[in-house]
C-alpha positions as CSV (number, residue, x, y, z in Angstrom):
1,M,-4.6,-27.7,10.8
2,A,-2.5,-27.6,7.6
3,P,-4.4,-27.7,4.3
4,T,-2.6,-30.9,3.1
5,S,-3.9,-32.8,6.1
6,L,-7.4,-31.4,5.4
7,I,-7.3,-32.6,1.8
8,K,-6.2,-36.1,3.0
9,D,-9.0,-36.2,5.6
10,I,-11.6,-35.2,3.0
11,T,-10.5,-37.9,0.6
12,K,-10.9,-40.5,3.3
13,C,-14.5,-39.6,3.9
14,K,-17.1,-42.1,2.6
15,H,-20.0,-39.8,1.7
16,P,-19.9,-36.2,0.5
17,N,-22.8,-35.2,2.7
18,S,-21.6,-36.8,5.9
19,R,-21.1,-34.8,9.1
20,K,-17.3,-35.4,9.0
21,T,-17.0,-34.2,5.4
22,L,-19.0,-31.1,6.1
23,A,-17.0,-30.3,9.2
24,L,-13.7,-30.7,7.3
25,A,-15.0,-28.6,4.4
26,K,-15.9,-25.9,7.0
27,K,-12.4,-26.1,8.4
28,A,-10.9,-25.8,5.0
29,K,-13.1,-22.7,4.2
30,R,-12.1,-21.1,7.5
31,Y,-8.4,-21.7,6.7
32,N,-8.8,-20.2,3.3
33,N,-10.6,-17.1,4.6
34,R,-7.8,-16.6,7.2
35,S,-5.1,-16.8,4.6
36,K,-7.0,-14.3,2.4
37,I,-7.2,-11.9,5.4
38,K,-3.5,-12.3,6.1
39,L,-2.6,-11.7,2.5
40,G,-4.7,-8.5,2.5
41,H,-2.9,-7.2,5.6
42,A,0.5,-8.0,4.0
43,V,-0.5,-6.2,0.8
44,K,-1.5,-3.1,2.8
45,S,1.6,-3.1,4.8
46,N,3.7,-3.4,1.7
47,I,2.0,-0.4,0.1
48,L,2.5,1.6,3.2
49,G,6.1,0.4,3.3
50,E,6.8,1.6,-0.2
51,K,5.2,5.0,0.6
52,F,7.3,5.3,3.7
53,M,10.5,4.3,1.9
54,W,9.9,7.1,-0.6
55,F,9.7,9.6,2.2
56,T,12.7,8.0,3.9
57,E,14.8,8.4,0.7
58,A,13.6,12.0,0.3
59,L,14.6,12.9,3.9
60,V,17.9,11.1,4.1
61,D,20.0,14.2,5.1
62,R,17.2,15.8,7.2
63,T,17.7,15.8,11.0
64,T,15.1,18.3,12.1
65,P,11.3,18.1,11.7
66,L,9.7,19.7,8.7
67,S,7.7,22.8,8.7
68,K,4.1,22.7,7.5
69,T,5.0,24.3,4.2
70,E,8.0,22.0,3.6
71,F,5.8,19.0,4.4
72,D,3.2,20.3,2.0
73,E,5.8,20.7,-0.7
74,L,7.2,17.2,0.0
75,I,3.7,15.6,-0.4
76,S,3.2,17.5,-3.6
77,I,6.5,16.1,-4.9
78,Y,5.3,12.6,-3.8
79,L,2.1,13.0,-5.7
80,K,4.1,13.9,-8.9
81,R,6.4,10.9,-8.5
82,F,5.0,9.1,-11.6
83,D,5.3,12.1,-14.0
84,D,8.5,10.8,-15.7
85,E,7.0,7.4,-16.2
86,V,3.8,8.8,-17.6
87,E,5.8,11.0,-20.0
88,Q,7.8,8.0,-21.2
89,I,4.7,6.0,-21.8
90,N,3.0,8.8,-23.7
91,L,6.2,9.2,-25.8
92,K,6.3,5.5,-26.7
93,Q,2.6,5.6,-27.6
94,S,3.0,8.6,-29.8
95,I,5.9,7.0,-31.7
96,C,4.0,3.8,-32.4
97,K,0.5,5.1,-33.3
98,N,-0.5,2.1,-35.4
99,R,0.3,-0.4,-32.6
100,S,-2.1,-1.2,-29.7
101,N,-1.6,0.6,-26.4
102,Q,1.3,-1.4,-25.1
103,H,1.5,0.2,-21.7
104,A,-2.2,1.0,-21.2
105,S,-2.7,-1.1,-18.1
106,R,0.3,0.5,-16.3
107,L,-0.9,4.0,-17.3
108,S,-4.4,3.3,-16.0
109,I,-3.0,2.0,-12.7
110,I,-0.9,5.1,-12.3
111,K,-3.8,7.4,-13.1
112,M,-6.1,5.6,-10.7
113,T,-3.5,5.7,-7.9
114,L,-2.8,9.4,-8.5
115,E,-6.5,10.3,-8.6
116,R,-7.1,8.4,-5.3
117,E,-4.1,9.9,-3.6
118,N,-5.0,13.5,-4.7
119,A,-8.6,13.0,-3.6
120,E,-7.3,11.7,-0.2
121,Y,-4.9,14.5,0.2
122,S,-7.4,17.2,-0.6
123,G,-10.2,15.4,1.3
124,A,-9.9,13.2,4.4
125,G,-6.1,13.0,4.3
126,I,-3.3,10.6,3.3
127,E,-2.2,8.1,5.9
128,L,1.3,9.2,7.0
129,M,3.2,10.2,10.0
130,D,3.1,13.8,11.0
131,L,6.7,14.8,10.2
132,T,6.2,18.3,11.6
133,D,6.1,16.7,15.1
134,A,9.6,16.2,16.6
135,V,8.8,12.9,18.4
136,K,7.1,11.3,15.4
137,F,9.9,12.6,13.1
138,E,12.5,10.9,15.3
139,N,10.4,7.6,15.3
140,F,10.3,7.9,11.5
141,K,14.0,8.4,11.2
142,N,14.6,5.4,13.5
143,W,12.3,3.1,11.4
144,D,14.4,0.2,10.0
145,G,12.6,0.1,6.7
146,N,10.7,-3.2,7.4
147,S,7.1,-3.1,6.4
148,I,6.2,-5.4,9.3
149,N,7.4,-2.8,11.8
150,L,5.0,-0.2,10.4
151,Q,2.4,-1.3,12.9
152,H,4.5,0.2,15.7
153,L,4.4,3.7,14.1
154,K,1.6,6.1,14.9
155,L,0.0,7.1,11.6
156,D,-2.1,10.3,11.1
157,R,-4.4,11.5,8.3
158,I,-2.5,14.4,6.8
159,C,-4.6,16.6,4.6
160,K,-4.0,19.8,2.7
161,K,-6.3,21.8,5.0
162,H,-4.3,20.7,8.0
163,L,-1.0,21.8,6.5
164,S,-2.3,25.2,5.3
165,Q,-3.4,26.3,8.8
């Protein structure tokens, strides 16, 4: 049931505590919860899509699977992808010392993201495809770049310990 029809039905109800009103409120709440869950899945797939697009751009000319050392180097480059932006923000803040921190929120988001990703990589692992495997590498190269189609790819937890063996 669409939310506009729910609103119309609720406005037609006589008493706020009637069974019909409570049932419609329950339906509206269920609809809102479903939409929040869908939004959460969409956000997660967009974040994964951005990560995979970075790796796709980094491996444009590559036709063979990576070795473990190459994959480790690629992930370390990925983890340093914000270094230029952080340097520019620090430069802007050093120039205008008397002004408030103009880019403080962006800087804090970058730092939190990098801390989380570094902790994941050195701990349980980053959720990626194992690009050292030939079949998974071929699936990755055939990926069309759409974040909706990420669900068809088999993701693994890639950690530093796995690549150093």
